[in-house]
C-alpha positions as CSV (number, residue, x, y, z in Angstrom):
1,M,103.9,100.8,79.1
2,R,104.7,104.4,80.1
3,V,106.9,104.6,83.2
4,G,105.1,107.6,84.6
5,V,101.7,105.8,84.4
6,V,103.2,102.7,86.1
7,L,104.7,104.8,88.9
8,L,101.5,106.7,89.6
9,A,99.4,103.5,89.5
10,L,101.8,101.7,91.8
11,L,101.8,104.4,94.4
12,L,98.0,105.0,94.3
13,T,97.2,101.2,94.5
14,A,99.7,100.4,97.2
15,C,98.5,103.3,99.4
16,S,94.9,102.2,99.0
17,A,95.6,98.6,100.1
18,T,94.9,97.7,103.8
19,G,97.8,98.8,106.0
20,A,99.7,100.2,103.0
21,R,101.5,102.9,105.0
22,Q,99.5,102.6,108.3
23,S,99.1,106.4,108.2
24,P,96.4,107.5,110.6
25,S,96.1,110.7,108.7
26,T,95.1,108.8,105.6
27,A,92.9,106.4,107.6
28,N,91.0,109.2,109.3
29,S,90.5,111.0,105.9
30,A,88.3,108.3,104.5
31,Q,86.7,110.7,102.0
32,F,90.0,112.0,100.7
33,K,91.3,110.5,97.5
34,P,95.1,110.7,96.9
35,K,95.8,113.3,94.3
36,E,98.8,114.6,92.4
37,I,100.2,118.0,93.4
38,S,101.1,120.3,90.6
39,V,104.5,121.7,91.3
40,S,107.5,123.0,89.5
41,G,110.8,123.0,91.3
42,P,111.3,121.7,94.8
43,Y,108.2,120.8,96.7
44,R,108.3,122.0,100.3
45,H,106.4,120.2,103.0
46,K,103.8,122.4,104.5
47,Y,104.5,121.6,108.1
48,L,108.2,120.6,108.4
49,G,109.6,122.8,105.7
50,L,111.6,119.9,104.2
51,S,111.7,119.8,100.4
52,F,111.5,117.1,97.7
53,P,113.9,118.3,95.1
54,E,113.4,117.7,91.4
55,T,116.7,115.9,91.0
56,V,119.1,114.1,93.4
57,G,122.0,112.0,92.1
58,P,120.8,110.1,89.1
59,F,117.1,110.4,90.2
60,T,114.5,112.7,88.7
61,R,111.2,113.3,90.4
62,S,108.2,112.0,88.5
63,N,105.4,113.5,90.7
64,V,104.3,114.4,94.2
65,L,101.1,113.1,95.7
66,Q,99.1,114.1,98.8
67,F,97.1,111.6,100.9
68,D,95.2,113.9,103.2
69,A,93.4,117.3,103.0
70,E,96.0,119.1,105.0
71,S,99.0,118.1,102.8
72,A,100.7,116.7,105.9
73,D,100.8,113.2,104.4
74,V,102.7,113.3,101.1
75,G,104.9,111.1,98.8
76,A,107.1,111.6,95.8
77,N,108.2,109.3,93.1
78,Y,111.7,109.3,91.6
79,Q,113.3,107.3,88.7
80,T,116.6,107.0,87.0
81,P,117.0,108.0,83.3
82,D,117.0,104.4,82.1
83,G,113.6,103.9,83.7
84,K,114.9,100.8,85.6
85,T,115.3,102.0,89.1
86,F,112.4,103.5,91.0
87,A,112.2,105.2,94.4
88,T,109.3,106.5,96.5
89,V,109.7,108.8,99.5
90,Y,106.8,109.3,102.0
91,L,106.6,111.8,104.8
92,Y,103.6,111.6,107.1
93,P,102.3,112.0,110.7
94,I,101.4,108.7,112.5
95,V,99.0,109.8,115.3
96,G,96.1,111.2,113.4
97,P,95.0,114.2,111.3
98,I,97.5,117.1,111.8
99,A,94.8,119.4,113.0
100,S,94.1,117.2,116.0
101,I,97.7,116.9,117.3
102,P,98.4,119.1,120.3
103,S,101.2,121.6,119.7
104,D,103.0,120.3,122.8
105,Y,102.8,116.6,121.7
106,S,105.7,114.5,122.9
107,V,106.5,110.8,123.3
108,T,109.2,109.0,125.2
109,K,112.0,107.3,123.3
110,T,110.9,103.9,124.4
111,E,107.4,104.5,123.0
112,S,108.8,106.1,119.9
113,D,111.0,103.0,119.3
114,R,108.1,100.7,119.9
115,K,105.8,102.5,117.4
116,C,108.6,102.6,114.8
117,A,109.2,98.8,115.1
118,E,105.4,98.2,114.9
119,F,105.0,100.3,111.8
120,F,108.1,98.8,110.1
121,D,106.6,95.3,110.6
122,G,103.4,96.4,108.9
123,A,105.3,98.0,106.0
124,K,107.5,94.9,105.6
125,D,104.5,92.6,105.5
126,L,102.9,94.7,102.7
127,A,106.1,94.9,100.7
128,L,106.7,91.2,100.8
129,R,103.1,90.4,99.8
130,Q,103.3,92.6,96.7
131,Y,105.5,90.2,94.9
132,Q,105.7,86.5,94.3
133,N,108.6,84.4,95.6
134,S,109.9,87.1,97.9
135,V,113.2,86.2,99.7
136,V,114.6,88.4,102.4
137,R,118.3,89.1,102.1
138,E,118.9,91.7,104.8
139,E,116.9,93.1,107.7
140,G,117.8,95.1,110.7
141,P,118.4,98.5,112.4
142,F,119.7,101.3,110.1
143,S,120.9,104.8,110.6
144,L,122.2,107.7,108.5
145,P,124.8,110.2,109.7
146,S,122.9,112.9,107.8
147,R,119.7,112.2,109.9
148,P,120.9,111.6,113.4
149,D,117.5,112.4,115.0
150,Y,115.8,109.6,113.0
151,A,116.0,105.9,114.2
152,G,115.7,103.6,111.2
153,H,114.9,100.1,110.0
154,R,115.9,98.5,106.7
155,L,114.7,95.5,104.7
156,V,116.2,94.2,101.4
157,F,114.6,91.4,99.5
158,D,114.7,89.7,96.1
159,A,111.5,88.7,94.2
160,D,109.9,87.9,90.9
161,H,108.8,91.1,89.2
162,R,105.2,89.9,89.3
163,I,102.7,91.5,91.6
164,A,100.9,88.8,93.5
165,A,98.5,90.9,95.7
166,P,94.9,90.9,94.4
167,G,93.5,94.2,93.2
168,Y,96.5,95.5,91.3
169,P,96.0,96.7,87.7
170,S,96.6,93.8,85.3
171,A,99.1,96.0,83.4
172,L,101.4,95.9,86.5
173,R,101.6,92.1,86.8
174,E,104.3,91.6,84.2
175,S,107.6,93.3,83.9
176,D,111.2,92.8,82.9
177,G,112.3,90.1,85.3
178,P,113.6,89.5,88.8
179,L,114.1,92.5,91.0
180,T,115.6,93.7,94.3
181,S,113.5,95.9,96.6
182,E,114.6,97.9,99.6
183,L,112.4,99.4,102.3
184,Y,113.6,102.0,104.9
185,L,111.5,103.4,107.7
186,F,112.8,106.3,109.8
187,C,111.0,107.6,112.9
188,Q,111.9,110.9,114.4
189,A,112.3,110.4,118.2
190,G,109.9,112.4,120.3
191,T,107.7,113.4,117.4
192,Y,104.9,112.0,115.3
193,W,106.7,112.1,111.9
194,H,107.7,109.0,109.9
195,L,109.9,109.0,106.8
196,K,109.6,105.9,104.5
197,Y,111.5,104.9,101.4
198,R,111.0,102.2,98.8
199,F,113.6,101.4,96.1
200,T,113.1,98.8,93.3
201,Y,115.6,97.8,90.7
202,P,116.6,94.8,88.5
203,Q,118.6,92.1,90.3
204,G,122.3,92.5,89.8
205,V,122.3,96.3,89.6
206,A,124.9,97.9,91.9
207,A,122.4,100.4,93.4
208,G,124.2,101.1,96.7
209,V,125.6,104.5,95.8
210,M,122.4,105.9,94.2
211,V,120.3,104.6,97.1
212,T,122.5,106.4,99.6
213,E,122.4,109.6,97.5
214,L,118.6,109.6,97.6
215,L,118.4,108.7,101.3
216,N,120.7,111.6,102.1
217,G,119.1,114.1,99.6
218,V,115.4,113.6,100.0
219,P,113.8,115.3,101.8
220,A,116.3,118.2,101.8
221,P,116.4,121.1,104.4
């Protein structure tokens, strides 16, 4: 099975599932089908100016996808050279199509924190349902010194590398064995932007350093 095909299928299928990313921009663009963006070099987000570099630490970018017509809702896949550790980074608005958001939009910290926790619960539920025998190892608040304006949540779980959710391509239901998966959701206080990460790697792999490298390096200024 080609790794690039698996990554693209995983990302497209996961984002078409109910509540996959809870992104209103995607939900309100019912006629828009996710598509791959042709890009060479860093991909720069149209609205925030942040970039998705081609490489960071041991990771190489596989592709970039957009999930709305305005290219506000985007994601990028990364993988390590051995093809065993995968990462996906999503950057998207949470309150509707970008064109409908007032230029002076603001939200209180209390409301921002509430929305962030709500979105994290939805992302957690989806992540755990994607695999059989999921067992949560760690869960709680998380922050990065490199992103002080983003409040974060983290989930780490072990599972069988067998996709249990219905509707997934049959080719994705079998793989190399037990895995560990990490989910991070960061919400920028006072704005409508969310930053979400998913990491997946074989159980027993010491992934801490490379996970931190990607968290700090994508997106880049």
